[in-house]
Each structure stands twice: as structure tokens, then as C-alpha cells.
N, C-alpha and C positions, 0 to 999 in steps of 0.2 A: 677837664675843668674849663669853664668859659675864659676867653682871653681878656675880656673887659667886663668882669662881673660888676653889677651895680649901675650899668649905663642904660639899661632897659627899664621902663616904668609905665604904669597905667595911670592916667590922669582923670579919665571919665569913663563911665558914668559916676563911679566913685573911685577916688584915688586909693591906691594900695593894691590889695589882692582879692577883695571880695565885694560883691554887690548883690542886693536883693531887688528883683524886677517883678512888677505886677502887670506890666503891659505885654504887648505881643513881640517886642523887640527893643534893642538899644544899640547904640554905637559905642564900641570900645575904642577909646583913643589913648595914645601914649606917646612917649618920647624915646629916642634912641640916639646913639652917637653918630657923628659925621662919617665914621669908618664903616657904617652899615651899608651893605650892598643889597640885602634882601631881608624881608621880615616874613616869618612864617607863623601861622596860627593853626594848631592841630594838623601839622604837615601840609597845610595849604599855603602856597606862596601868594602873598598879597600882590595882585596884578597892577594896582595903581600906585604902588610904592616906587618912588624914584631913588636910586642909589645916592647916598650922601645927605638925604633929607633927614632932619631930626624929628619929624612928626610922622606918625602912622595911625591908621584906623581900620576897624573891622566891624562889619555888621553882624550882630547876633540876632537872629530873627526866627520866629516860628515858621514863617512862610518859606524861608530858605532851608529849613530843616536842621539848623544848627543851634536851636534853643528849644528845649523841651521842659515840661513840668519837672520841678525838683532841682537837683544839683547839676550844673553844667560846668565842666572844667575845660579851660582854654590854656593850652601850652603855647607860649609865645617865644619865638626864637629869632634872634638877630644874627645874621651871618655877614662875614666880610666878603671881598671879591674873590678870595680863595676858597669860599664856601666853608670857612672855619667858623665855629660858634663863638660869637662875641659875648653874648649873654642870653640867658633863658629865664623865663618868669611864668609862674602858673597863676591864672586869674580864675576865680570861681564866681559864677552867677547863679543864685538860687531863684528859680522862677516860681512864684506863688500862684 
């Protein structure tokens, strides 16, 4: 079980857990706790995230190959300095 459930959230493009996208991409933005050392999206560690920062973002884009027609599921995981899971969240983008 996550050590700090409820500390991870998505605030944009649509707050919550779902978004419908008609363009070629979007920026997924969210918040996490100051105990976060790393943020992962679909097992990819966000390279620009700095430990202790309470804000994170991830580009979902056709050009990057991580946004396709239909339903796209992003599993977001926040980890502490010991690599323990603080919180996890699933965000779904439906590409029209």
C-alpha cells in the first residue's frame, strides 16, 4: 500500500482522473508531497523533476509516441528517497 495515499494528484489538462483530447498532445500537470524524490509515468522516470518539488508535469504527445487514438492510460507513481511508493494514480486520456 502507498505510504502517503492521496498526496498525488493531476490538476491539468483536466483535474481528476480523466481527460478528452482532440489535439495532437497535451501537458499532464500535477502535485505531489515534499517527501517525493522521483515521479514516474508508465515506468518512465521524469527527468526534469527535482526531489522535494511539489509540482510535476509530463508531455503526452502523438509525436513522442505516448498518445494514440482512443483510450490512453497513464500510471503515475511518486517515490521517496528510499524508492518506496508514496502514492500512485491512474489518469486516462481519451484521444478523439
